[in-house]
C-alpha positions in Angstrom: -76.0 100.8 -58.9 -72.6 100.1 -57.4 -69.6 99.5 -59.5 -69.1 95.7 -59.6 -65.5 96.0 -60.5 -64.7 98.1 -57.3 -66.5 95.6 -55.1 -64.6 92.7 -56.7 -61.3 94.5 -56.4 -62.0 95.3 -52.7 -62.9 91.6 -52.1 -59.8 90.4 -53.8 -57.6 92.8 -51.7 -59.1 91.5 -48.5 -58.5 87.9 -49.6 -54.9 88.7 -50.5 -54.3 90.2 -47.1 -55.9 87.2 -45.3 -53.7 84.8 -47.3 -50.5 86.8 -46.4 -51.5 86.9 -42.7 -52.2 83.1 -42.8 -48.9 82.4 -44.4 -47.1 84.7 -41.9 -48.8 82.8 -39.1 -47.8 79.5 -40.6 -44.2 80.7 -40.9 -44.2 81.8 -37.3 -45.7 78.6 -36.2 -43.2 76.6 -38.2 -40.3 78.6 -36.7 -41.6 78.0 -33.1 -42.2 74.4 -33.8 -38.7 74.1 -35.3 -37.2 75.8 -32.2 -39.1 73.4 -29.9 -38.0 70.4 -31.9 -34.3 71.6 -31.8 -34.6 72.2 -28.1 -36.1 68.8 -27.4 -33.4 67.1 -29.6 -30.7 69.0 -27.7 -32.1 68.1 -24.4 -32.3 64.4 -25.5 -28.7 64.6 -26.6 -27.5 66.1 -23.3 -29.4 63.3 -21.4 -27.7 60.6 -23.6 -24.3 62.3 -23.0 -25.0 62.3 -19.2 -26.1 58.7 -19.3 -23.0 57.8 -21.3 -20.8 59.7 -18.9 -22.4 58.1 -16.0 -21.9 54.6 -17.5 -18.3 55.4 -18.3 -17.7 56.8 -14.8 -19.3 53.6 -13.3 -17.1 51.4 -15.5 -14.0 53.4 -14.6 -14.9 53.2 -10.9 -15.5 49.4 -11.1 -12.2 48.9 -12.9 -10.4 51.0 -10.3 -12.0 49.1 -7.5 -11.1 45.8 -9.1 -7.5 46.9 -9.7 -7.3 48.1 -6.0 -8.7 44.7 -4.9 -6.1 42.8 -7.1 -3.3 44.9 -5.6 -4.5 44.3 -2.1 -4.8 40.6 -2.8 -1.2 40.6 -4.3 0.0 42.4 -1.2 -1.7 39.9 1.1 -0.2 36.9 -0.9 3.2 38.5 -0.8 2.9 39.2 2.9 1.8 35.6 3.6 4.5 34.1 1.4 7.1 36.3 3.1 5.8 35.3 6.5 5.8 31.6 5.5 9.3 31.9 4.1 10.5 33.6 7.3 8.7 31.0 9.4 10.4 28.2 7.4 13.7 29.9 7.7 13.3 30.3 11.5 12.1 26.7 11.8 15.1 25.4 9.8 17.5 27.5 11.9 15.9 26.2 15.1 16.1 22.6 13.9 19.8 23.1 12.9 20.6 24.6 16.2 18.8 21.8 18.1 20.7 19.2 16.1 24.1 20.9 16.7 23.2 21.0 20.5 23.0 17.2 20.6 25.9 15.2 21.9 28.2 13.9 19.2 27.4 10.3 20.2 23.7 10.9 20.0 24.0 12.4 16.5 26.1 9.4 15.5 23.5 6.9 16.9 20.8 8.7 14.9 22.7 8.5 11.7 23.6 4.8 12.2 20.0 3.9 12.8 18.7 5.9 9.9 21.1 4.0 7.6 19.7 0.5 8.5 18.1 -0.6 5.3 14.6 -2.1 5.1 14.6 -5.8 5.9 17.7 -5.7 8.0 18.4 -5.3 11.8 21.1 -4.3 14.2 21.5 -4.9 17.9 21.8 -2.1 20.5 25.4 -2.9 21.1 26.2 -3.1 17.4 24.6 0.4 16.9 26.6 1.8 19.9 29.9 0.4 18.5 29.2 1.7 15.0 28.5 5.1 16.6 31.9 5.1 18.4 31.0 3.7 21.9 30.9 -0.1 22.2 29.7 0.2 25.8 26.9 2.6 25.0 24.0 0.1 24.4 21.9 1.6 27.2 22.3 5.1 25.6 21.1 3.7 22.3 18.0 2.4 24.1 17.4 5.9 25.6 17.9 7.6 22.2 15.5 5.3 20.5 12.9 5.9 23.2 13.1 9.7 23.2 14.1 10.7 19.6 12.6 8.0 17.3 9.5 10.0 16.6 11.2 13.4 16.3 13.8 12.2 13.8 11.7 9.6 12.0 14.0 6.7 13.0 13.2 3.1 11.9 13.2 2.0 15.5 11.8 -1.4 14.7 15.1 -2.4 13.1 17.0 -2.5 16.4 16.8 -5.7 18.5 18.8 -7.2 21.3 22.0 -9.2 20.9 20.1 -12.5 20.6 17.9 -11.3 17.7 14.9 -10.9 20.0 12.5 -8.0 20.4 13.3 -6.4 23.7 10.0 -4.6 24.1 7.0 -6.5 25.6 3.7 -6.7 23.8 2.1 -3.7 25.6 5.3 -1.6 25.2 5.3 -1.9 21.4 6.7 -5.4 20.9 3.8 -6.6 18.7 4.0 -3.5 16.5 7.7 -3.9 16.1 7.3 -7.5 15.0 4.5 -6.5 12.6 6.7 -3.9 11.0 9.6 -6.2 10.6 7.5 -8.9 9.1 6.0 -6.4 6.7 9.6 -5.7 5.6 10.3 -9.4 4.9 12.1 -10.3 8.2 11.2 -13.8 9.4 11.0 -14.9 13.0 11.9 -18.4 14.2 9.7 -20.6 16.4 11.4 -19.1 19.5 10.6 -15.6 18.3 14.1 -14.9 17.3 15.5 -13.4 14.1 18.4 -15.1 12.4 21.1 -12.5 12.7 23.3 -14.4 10.4 20.8 -13.7 7.7 19.2 -10.4 8.6 22.0 -8.5 10.4 23.1 -5.2 8.9 26.9 -4.8 8.8 27.7 -1.1 8.0 31.5 -1.7 7.8 31.1 -4.7 5.6 28.8 -2.9 3.2 31.2 0.1 3.0 34.0 -2.3 2.1 31.9 -3.9 -0.6 31.0 -0.5 -2.0 34.6 0.7 -1.8 
């Protein structure tokens, strides 16, 4: 009969070895699993960093592009403003030269007509005399015809010596009358203006102001 104690001892020894091997396998498994988890976590972290870097790079690129666009727009505006200012300066210089090239009498006529107030009139001869040439009524007619639009002259306020509109209806006579009536100037039954009432006297007004 076999010794029961030996058999039991042998069985216990095998069970102990099996338990140790199982624990060892578990420890190895846990270590491998831990390594895999750490590797996966590290990979995930690297991906997030790459995404963050990509987002930051995109934002930086957009900001740089916007800044460049703003700078280009500023340069364009500055260039346009500079060109506009230069153009205005050139236009002003050209207008000043053109004015200085006019004959002195022509400049004087323009200034006299510009000074006629609303609701008042002067005759062609009166304008010529005020401009320094009493015999220059025909020149006043020519100046009114050619330069009224260019210099914004109130051409309707110049009539003939009898207080009549010298232009015919097709030549602007109707428009001249309409403009004068809109300023409060009244016409008599004969189509004449009462010069004693509506005539502008530059010298007399200067004396009153003085």
